C-alpha positions as CSV (number, residue, x, y, z in Angstrom):
1,L,-0.1,0.0,0.0
2,L,1.0,3.4,-0.8
3,I,-0.1,5.4,2.3
4,C,-0.5,9.2,2.4
5,P,-3.0,11.4,4.3
6,C,-5.3,11.4,1.2
7,H,-5.5,7.5,1.0
8,P,-5.1,6.1,4.5
9,A,-4.3,2.5,4.9
10,L,-7.7,1.8,6.6
11,Q,-9.7,3.1,3.5
12,Q,-7.4,1.2,1.0
13,L,-7.7,-2.0,2.9
14,I,-11.5,-1.8,3.0
15,Q,-11.7,-1.0,-0.7
16,Q,-9.8,-4.1,-1.2
17,G,-12.2,-6.4,0.8
18,L,-9.9,-6.4,4.0
19,F,-10.4,-5.4,7.4
20,P,-7.5,-4.1,9.5
21,C,-6.5,-5.2,13.0
22,S,-6.3,-1.4,14.0
23,P,-7.5,1.8,12.7
24,V,-3.9,3.1,12.6
25,A,-0.8,1.4,11.4
26,P,-2.5,-2.0,11.1
27,S,0.0,-5.0,10.9
28,L,-2.7,-7.6,9.8
29,A,-5.7,-7.4,7.6
30,V,-8.2,-10.2,7.2
31,S,-10.6,-10.7,4.4
32,L,-14.2,-9.5,5.1
33,S,-15.5,-12.9,4.0
34,M,-13.2,-14.6,6.4
35,L,-14.5,-12.5,9.3
36,E,-18.2,-13.1,8.1
37,F,-17.4,-16.8,8.0
38,T,-15.9,-16.7,11.7
39,R,-18.9,-14.8,12.9
40,E,-21.2,-17.3,11.4
41,C,-19.1,-20.1,13.2
42,F,-19.3,-18.6,16.3
43,L,-23.0,-18.1,16.1
44,R,-23.3,-21.9,16.0
45,L,-20.2,-23.2,17.8
46,T,-18.6,-22.3,21.1
47,P,-16.8,-19.0,20.3
48,S,-13.1,-19.2,20.9
49,V,-10.8,-16.9,19.0
50,T,-7.8,-18.9,20.6
51,G,-8.9,-22.1,19.2
52,F,-9.8,-20.7,15.8
53,T,-6.5,-18.9,15.4
54,G,-4.8,-22.0,16.8
55,A,-6.3,-24.0,13.9
56,I,-5.2,-21.3,11.4
57,E,-1.6,-21.4,12.7
58,S,-1.4,-25.0,12.6
59,F,-3.0,-25.1,8.9
60,L,-0.2,-22.3,7.9
61,R,2.7,-24.2,9.7
62,G,1.6,-27.4,7.7
63,R,2.1,-25.4,4.5
64,Q,5.6,-23.9,5.6
65,Y,4.3,-20.3,6.7
66,K,6.0,-18.9,9.7
67,L,4.4,-16.6,12.2
68,E,6.4,-14.2,14.5
69,S,4.6,-15.7,17.6
70,T,1.5,-17.6,18.3
71,D,-0.2,-14.8,20.4
72,T,0.1,-12.2,17.8
73,L,-2.3,-13.7,15.3
74,R,-4.7,-14.4,18.1
75,R,-4.6,-10.8,19.4
76,R,-4.6,-9.3,15.9
77,Y,-7.2,-11.5,14.6
78,G,-9.4,-11.0,17.7
79,N,-9.1,-7.3,17.2
80,S,-10.2,-7.4,13.7
81,L,-13.2,-9.7,14.5
82,N,-14.3,-7.7,17.5
83,W,-14.2,-4.4,15.5
84,Y,-15.8,-6.1,12.4
85,I,-18.9,-7.5,14.6
86,S,-19.2,-4.2,16.4
87,L,-19.3,-2.1,13.3
88,R,-21.6,-4.6,11.5
89,S,-24.2,-4.8,14.4
90,H,-24.1,-0.9,14.5
91,S,-24.6,-0.4,10.8
92,R,-27.7,-2.6,10.6
93,P,-31.1,-1.8,11.9
94,P,-32.0,-3.9,15.1
95,H,-34.2,-7.1,14.2
96,H,-37.4,-7.2,16.0
97,Q,-38.7,-10.6,17.2
98,H,-42.3,-11.4,16.3
99,Y,-44.3,-13.1,18.8
């Protein structure tokens, strides 16, 4: 990314279908599709960012990808997921239950 005040990283990432782990100087961006998949999984399964990112790390290690440390993916992915879910819930009208 070429970052300047007129084209911040956050804006460029969102335009490419990616969601950053932080609004300023993100070190990880996750595809919006992956975040939506995770949200859907957590609606149906016991939510565990630690378990989910542990599975991702194991999958990547088996394909020769090396991560700096195990905690950083969990923390950064968790940040992305929390912000994504928060923004998603605030951008949609509330659902009303019919009785």
